[in-house]
N, C-alpha and C positions, 0 to 999 in steps of 0.2 A: 122527387125533389129532396134535396139534401136538408136534413133537419139542423137545428141550431147546435145540438151537441156534437154532431159529426163535423160541422163547420168549425166549431171551436177546437176540436181535437186535431183537425188538419192544420189550423193556424198554429196550434201548439207544436205540432211536428215540424212545420216549416221553420219556426223559430228555433227548434232544437237542432235542425240541420244547420242553420246559421251558427248556432253555438258550437256544433261539432266542428265546423270550419275553424273556429277560434281555438278549440281544444287542440286540433292538429297543428295549427300555427304555433301554439305554445310549445308543443313537442319539437317542432322544427327549430324553434329558437334555442331550446336547450341543446339540441344536437349541433346546431351551428356554433354555439359557444364552446363546444367540445371539438371543433374543427372536423366534424363528421358530416361533410357537406352532402355526400350521397344519401345518407340516412335522412338528413334534413330535407333534401329534395323529395324523398319518398313522402314525407308528411306535408310538404307544400302542395304536392300533387293531390294528396288526400284532402287537404283543405279546399282545393279547387273543386274537387268532386262533390264534397258536401255542399258547397255553395250552389253547384249545379242542381243537386237534389232539392235544395230549398227553393230555387227558382222554378223548378219543375212543379212543385206543389203550388207555388205562387201563381203560376200560369193556369194550372188546373182550376184553382179557386176562381180566378177571373173568368175563365171560360164557362164556369158554371154559374156565373152571375153573383158570386159571393165575394166579399171583401177580404183581401189578405191584410192582416194587421200585424205590424212589426212590433215586437216587444223588446225591452231591454234585456241584456244578457248578463249572466253571472260571470265572474272572473274565473277563467279556467285555471287548473293547477299549473303552476310554473316551476315546481320543485321536483326535479328528477335526479337520480343518482347513477343510472346506467341505461344503456341502450335497451337491454332486456326489459327493464322496468317500463320504459316508454312503450315498447310493443305490447307488453302485458296489459298496461293501462288502455292502450288503443283497442286491444281485443275485448276487454271488459266493456269499453264504450260501445263497440259494435254489437255486443250481446244486448246491451240496453236498447240500442236503436232497433234491433230485431224485435224485441219484446214490444216496443212501442208500435211498430208496424203491424204486429199480430193483433194488438189491441184495436188499432184503427180498422183493420180488416174485420174483426169481430163486430165492431160497431156498424160498419157498412153492411155486413151480412144480416145483422139483426134488423136493420132498417130496409133490407132488400134494395139497397142503393147500388144497382148493378154497374153503373158507370164508375163509381168510386171503387167498387170491388175490382173491376178490370184495371183501373189505374194503379191500385196498390199492388197488384200482382207483380209488376215490374220491380217495385222496391223490395218485395219479399225475395224474388229471385236474386236481386243484387246483394241482399244481405247474406244469402248463402255463400256467394262468392267472397264477400268481404270477410266473413268469419273464417272461411277456409284459408284465405290468403294470410291473415294475421296468425292463425294457428301454425301454418307452415313456416312462416318466418321465425316465430318463437322457437319451434323445434330446431330449425337450423342454427339459431343463435345459441341454443343450449348445447348443440353438438359441437359447434366450433369453439365455444368457451374461450380458451386462452390462445387459440391458434390465430395469431395476428395476421398471417397471410390470408386465411379464409375470411376473416373479419373484414379486411380491407378490400378483398375481392367483392364481397357483398356490398360494401359501401360504394365501390365503383359501379357495380351493377345498378344500384338504386339511383345513382347520379344520372343515368340515362333515361329514367322513367319520365313520361310526359302524360299530361291529361288530354285525352281526346274525347269530346262528348260523343256518346253513343248515337248512332244513326237511328232515327225514329222509324 
């Protein structure tokens, strides 16, 4: 049976995932204001993915007979100066998300809460992919630096990105 501390920590993470969606929407808004619609689309898709993650936790809590509690959110940063800065902040954010899932996993393991351990494994695997993706994009942005053709090719590539919920 899930104890109160783990229940609260999962609620906190669910709300942090909703907040993450807002963080990525604020990044998209900055990029849209710079007429970088492909890059903006990248973060709109990220926002959808974070909302999906939050709802996955919401459903898990309900399935375990626990109440999902929605909290208010802080205002995300809306002040950016470059595409690289946006992606670097996104990468830092994903590192924080990973730390949070590790903490949740530690709590679940300490409580021998096997259903939650299994549930969290999906998120930990997802975080490996998220961090690698952001790191790869940052390396590309640093390499292309002032090459406007490569920059706009990347913008066009991100314009094609879509969110498809993973099959369970």
